[in-house]
C-alpha positions as CSV (number, residue, x, y, z in Angstrom):
1,M,157.1,80.6,119.8
2,S,156.4,79.9,123.5
3,T,157.7,82.1,126.3
4,I,158.5,81.1,129.9
5,L,156.5,83.9,131.5
6,N,153.0,84.8,130.4
7,T,152.3,88.3,131.7
8,G,148.6,88.2,130.8
9,Y,148.1,85.0,132.8
10,M,150.1,86.4,135.7
11,W,148.0,89.6,135.9
12,I,144.8,87.7,135.9
13,D,146.0,85.3,138.5
14,L,147.2,88.1,140.8
15,K,143.9,89.9,140.6
16,R,142.1,86.7,141.4
17,N,144.2,86.1,144.5
18,L,143.7,89.7,145.7
19,R,140.0,89.2,145.5
20,Q,140.1,86.2,147.9
21,Y,139.6,88.1,151.1
22,A,140.0,85.1,153.4
23,G,143.5,84.6,152.0
24,L,144.3,88.3,152.5
25,F,143.2,88.0,156.1
26,F,145.6,85.1,156.9
27,A,148.4,86.4,154.8
28,V,148.3,90.1,155.8
29,F,146.1,90.9,158.8
30,L,146.9,87.9,160.9
31,P,150.7,88.4,160.8
32,V,150.3,92.1,161.6
33,F,148.1,91.3,164.5
34,M,150.5,88.7,165.9
35,F,153.4,91.1,165.4
36,V,151.6,93.8,167.4
37,I,150.7,91.3,170.2
38,F,154.0,89.5,170.5
39,G,156.4,92.2,169.4
40,T,155.3,95.2,171.4
41,M,153.7,94.0,174.7
42,A,156.6,92.2,176.3
43,D,158.8,94.1,178.8
44,F,161.9,93.1,176.9
45,S,160.7,94.2,173.4
46,S,162.9,97.3,173.4
47,N,166.0,95.5,174.5
48,E,168.9,95.6,172.1
49,L,170.1,92.5,170.3
50,G,173.7,91.3,170.8
51,S,174.6,92.5,167.3
52,G,173.7,96.1,168.1
53,R,171.8,96.4,164.8
54,G,168.3,96.5,166.3
55,N,166.0,95.6,169.1
56,V,163.9,92.5,170.0
57,T,160.8,94.0,168.4
58,A,162.8,94.1,165.1
59,S,163.6,90.4,165.4
60,I,160.0,89.5,166.0
61,M,159.0,91.7,163.0
62,V,161.3,89.8,160.7
63,N,159.8,86.5,161.9
64,M,156.3,87.7,161.4
65,G,157.3,89.1,158.0
66,A,158.5,85.6,157.2
67,F,155.1,84.2,158.4
68,A,153.3,86.7,156.1
69,A,155.5,85.8,153.1
70,I,155.2,82.1,153.6
71,T,151.5,82.2,154.1
72,A,151.0,84.4,151.1
73,T,153.0,82.2,148.8
74,T,151.6,78.9,150.1
75,G,148.2,80.2,149.3
76,L,148.9,79.6,145.6
77,A,148.5,75.9,146.3
78,G,144.8,76.6,146.3
79,A,144.9,78.3,142.9
80,A,146.9,75.5,141.4
81,A,144.6,72.8,142.9
82,V,141.4,74.5,141.7
83,E,142.8,75.0,138.2
84,L,143.8,71.4,137.9
85,Q,140.4,70.2,139.2
86,Q,138.7,72.3,136.5
87,G,140.8,70.8,133.8
88,W,143.0,73.8,133.4
89,G,146.1,71.6,133.4
90,R,144.9,69.7,130.4
91,Q,144.2,73.0,128.6
92,I,147.8,74.1,129.3
93,G,149.0,70.8,127.9
94,I,147.6,71.6,124.4
95,T,148.9,75.2,124.3
96,P,152.4,76.6,123.6
97,F,152.5,77.6,127.3
98,P,155.2,75.2,128.7
99,T,155.1,73.5,132.0
100,A,158.1,75.5,133.2
101,G,156.2,78.7,132.2
102,F,153.2,77.7,134.3
103,I,155.4,77.1,137.3
104,A,157.5,80.3,136.8
105,S,154.4,82.4,136.3
106,K,152.9,81.1,139.6
107,V,156.1,81.8,141.4
108,V,156.2,85.4,140.2
109,V,152.6,86.0,141.2
110,A,153.4,84.5,144.6
111,L,156.4,86.8,145.1
112,T,154.3,89.9,144.2
113,Y,151.6,88.8,146.7
114,S,154.3,88.3,149.4
115,I,155.7,91.8,148.8
116,L,152.3,93.2,149.8
117,A,152.0,90.9,152.8
118,V,155.5,91.6,154.2
119,G,155.1,95.3,153.4
120,A,152.1,95.4,155.7
121,V,154.1,94.0,158.6
122,Y,157.0,96.4,158.0
123,V,154.8,99.4,157.7
124,T,153.3,98.4,161.1
125,G,156.8,98.2,162.5
126,L,157.4,101.9,161.8
127,F,154.7,102.8,164.4
128,V,155.4,100.3,167.2
129,G,158.9,101.0,168.3
130,T,160.9,98.8,165.9
131,R,164.5,99.8,165.7
132,M,167.0,98.6,163.1
133,D,170.0,100.2,161.4
134,A,168.8,102.0,158.3
135,W,170.3,99.5,155.8
136,V,169.0,96.5,157.7
137,W,165.3,97.4,156.9
138,P,165.7,96.9,153.1
139,A,168.2,94.0,153.5
140,T,165.8,91.9,155.7
141,F,162.8,92.8,153.5
142,G,164.6,91.8,150.3
143,L,165.8,88.5,151.9
144,L,162.3,87.7,153.0
145,I,161.0,88.0,149.4
146,V,163.9,86.0,148.0
147,G,163.3,83.3,150.6
148,A,159.6,83.2,149.7
149,V,160.5,81.5,146.5
150,T,161.0,78.3,148.5
151,F,157.5,78.4,149.8
152,A,156.0,79.5,146.5
153,L,157.4,76.1,145.3
154,Y,156.1,74.4,148.5
155,G,152.6,75.7,147.9
156,L,152.6,74.7,144.3
157,A,153.9,71.3,145.1
158,F,150.9,70.6,147.4
159,G,148.4,71.9,144.9
160,L,149.9,70.2,141.9
161,L,150.5,66.8,143.6
162,F,147.2,66.4,145.5
163,R,144.9,68.6,143.4
164,S,142.2,69.1,146.0
165,E,140.9,71.8,148.3
166,A,142.2,69.7,151.2
167,A,145.7,70.4,150.0
168,V,145.3,74.1,150.8
169,S,144.3,73.4,154.4
170,A,147.1,70.8,154.8
171,A,149.8,73.1,153.4
172,S,148.6,76.1,155.4
173,G,148.3,74.0,158.6
174,L,151.8,72.7,158.2
175,V,153.2,76.2,157.8
176,V,152.0,77.0,161.4
177,V,153.5,73.8,162.7
178,M,156.8,74.5,160.9
179,M,156.9,78.1,162.3
180,F,156.8,76.6,165.8
181,L,159.3,73.8,165.1
182,G,161.5,76.2,163.1
183,N,162.2,78.5,166.2
184,A,160.2,81.3,164.6
185,F,157.1,81.7,166.8
186,M,158.7,81.1,170.2
187,P,162.3,80.4,171.4
188,L,163.1,76.7,171.6
189,S,165.6,74.7,173.7
190,G,167.3,71.4,173.9
191,I,166.6,68.8,171.2
192,L,163.8,70.9,169.6
193,L,166.3,73.7,169.1
194,K,168.9,71.3,167.5
195,L,166.2,69.8,165.2
196,S,164.9,73.2,164.1
197,V,167.8,73.6,161.6
198,F,166.2,70.8,159.5
199,V,162.8,72.6,159.2
200,P,162.1,74.4,155.9
201,V,161.1,77.7,157.6
202,W,164.3,77.8,159.7
203,G,166.4,78.7,156.7
204,I,164.1,81.4,155.5
205,T,163.7,83.1,158.9
206,R,167.4,82.8,159.7
207,L,168.5,84.1,156.3
208,A,166.2,87.1,156.5
209,A,167.3,87.9,160.0
210,Y,171.0,87.5,159.3
211,P,171.7,91.2,158.6
212,L,170.0,92.0,161.9
213,D,171.4,89.4,164.3
214,Q,174.4,88.0,162.4
215,G,173.2,84.4,162.9
216,E,172.8,84.6,166.7
217,T,170.0,83.0,168.6
218,F,169.7,81.6,172.1
219,D,168.6,78.5,174.0
220,A,165.4,79.3,175.8
221,A,166.1,77.1,178.7
222,T,169.8,78.0,179.4
223,G,170.1,81.4,177.8
224,D,173.2,80.3,176.0
225,V,174.0,82.2,172.8
226,I,174.1,80.0,169.7
227,Q,175.9,81.2,166.6
228,Y,174.9,79.8,163.1
229,E,177.1,80.3,160.1
230,L,175.7,81.7,156.9
231,W,176.6,78.5,155.0
232,Q,174.4,76.4,157.3
233,I,171.4,78.8,156.6
234,L,172.0,78.8,152.9
235,L,172.3,75.0,152.8
236,N,168.8,74.7,154.4
237,V,167.2,77.1,151.9
238,V,168.8,75.6,148.8
239,A,168.2,72.0,149.8
240,W,164.5,72.6,150.4
241,S,164.1,74.7,147.3
242,I,165.4,71.9,145.2
243,V,163.1,69.4,146.9
244,F,160.0,71.5,146.3
245,A,161.0,72.4,142.8
246,V,161.3,68.8,141.8
247,L,157.9,68.0,143.3
248,C,156.4,70.9,141.4
249,V,157.7,69.6,138.1
250,V,156.5,66.1,138.9
251,G,153.0,67.4,139.8
252,A,152.7,69.8,136.9
253,R,153.7,67.1,134.3
254,R,151.2,64.7,135.8
255,G,148.5,67.3,135.7
256,T,149.1,68.3,132.0
257,G,149.8,64.8,130.8
258,R,153.3,65.6,129.7
259,K,156.3,63.5,130.3
C-alpha cells in the first residue's frame, strides 16, 4: 500500500541538499550578509515602525528571511531536474510511490531546509539591534516557513517542466528579480509599487511582515503610507500557490509517464 510521504526518501534528499555547499552559501550566508549590510548600517535602522511593534531593522530582517526561505526552497528545482535527467522519474513511475507523494516529499524537504536558512537570519538579528515585540518573532518566522510552500512548488515546477541544469539558474535568477519587483529589496514608488502586488514574492513577504507592520508600507518617492488589507495578501499567496501546484503536477506526470 503506497503512502503519500516517504520518510526514507526525504531524509536522503535532505542530506544531499545539505552537502551542496554552493546552495548553502546562496540560501544561508548571502541573506545573512545582505541583512547585516542593509539592515544595520543605515542611520534610520533603529527607527520605530508605525505599528510600534518593531524597528526598521526588524522589517529588513523579515524581508531577508523571506529571501533565505525562497532561495532555499527554489533550490529543489535543481534536485528535481537532475533526478529526472537521470531517469529517476521513470523509476518512480513503476513503483508504488505516487506522483503526489514525490511532490509532497520534496515540499517537506524544502520546508526543513528553509527553517535552517531563516533561522540563520533570525539568529543574526539577535545580535545586530533588531527589535520586535516578543510574540512577533515566532509569528513572522512561522509565516515565512508557511509562505515558503509557494516557492517550494515554484522550484519544483521549474525543475519538473524543464528538466535541465539551466532551470536552476533561471529559477534562482528570477527570484532575485522578483525580490526587487516585489518591493522586498528596496522601497518602490509609482507604477512599480502598484504592480508589485502581482509579483509572487510580494504576498510571501507581506504576509510574514503582517504581525510586525500590520500591512503598512510607504511610497519611496512621496513618503505616503500605504495600507494593504490581509485579504489582498492572502489572495496573492493562494493564487500563486495554485498556479505553481498545477504546474508541478503537469511536470511530474510528464516525467513519470503517468496521465
